[in-house]
N, C-alpha and C positions, 0 to 999 in steps of 0.2 A: 518787277523786271522784266519779266518777259513781256509783258504789254509796253512797255517803256521803250523796248528794244526791237519792239512790232514783228517779233518773229511768229512765223507762222505755227501753229501745233506742230505740224511734222517736223519743220526744220527744229524747233525746241526739243521734240523728242530725240531726235537725232543727238543734238548737243549733249543732251541729258542720259543717253544711253538707253532710252524707255520708248515704248512705243507711243503712238499717237493717243489712244485712249487712257492712257495713264494720265498724260499732260490735260486733256479733256476732264477727267476725275478731279485733278488738281484745282482745276480753274472752277468746279462747281463745288470746292471743297468736300468732296467725298474723300475722306483721309484713311478708309479701311486699306491697308499694306503699305502704309507709307510710316517709318520709323522716325522719330526725331532725328537720328543718326543719317539716313538716307534723305531727307530733306535738309540737313546741314551740307552733305556731300554735292547736293543740286547747287546750292549757295555758293559753294566753293569753286565748283564747274564754272559758275558764272561770274567768278573774278570778285566775290564778295569774303571778306573775312567775317567768320562767325566768332561770336564770342558770348558764355556763359556767364552772367552774374548770380552767384548766390551769398545772401546776406540774412544776417539773422532776424528774425521776425521783431517788430515792436513788442516791448511787454503789454503793450495797450490789447494785443490783438491775441488771443487763444490759442490760434493755429496760424503755419504758414499758409503762403496762398501763392498760385500763379496767375498774376494777372491777364487778361484777355487783350487788353490794349483799347477797349472801347470798341469791339465788332460783338454784337450779339450772336452773330449767326457763328462764332467761334467759341461761343461760351463753355459747349458740351465736351470739346478737346483744346484748350486754349494753349497748350505748349505746343502742339503740332500746328494750330492755326496761325500763331504768329510767325513761323517759319513760311507757312503757304501765303499768308500776306504779303511777306517781303518777297517772295518768288515771282508773285503776280504782280 
């Protein structure tokens, strides 16, 4: 989203009320210090609706899961990675 809008990191930081190093960290998928809530707020500031869907897992699977939507770099923290993928 930030890339689509062609915003410089400093401009994006101003819109999201953070400093430029935080935008740089997001761009590099360094997610320490970013909660799911904070990333959802960033998305709403960028005029996006955020919807979380919870559903019962299939009986064929023993445990629930959080899919990472095909991005291997995000597999360590998929719930945050999905939001970062949307932001960028």
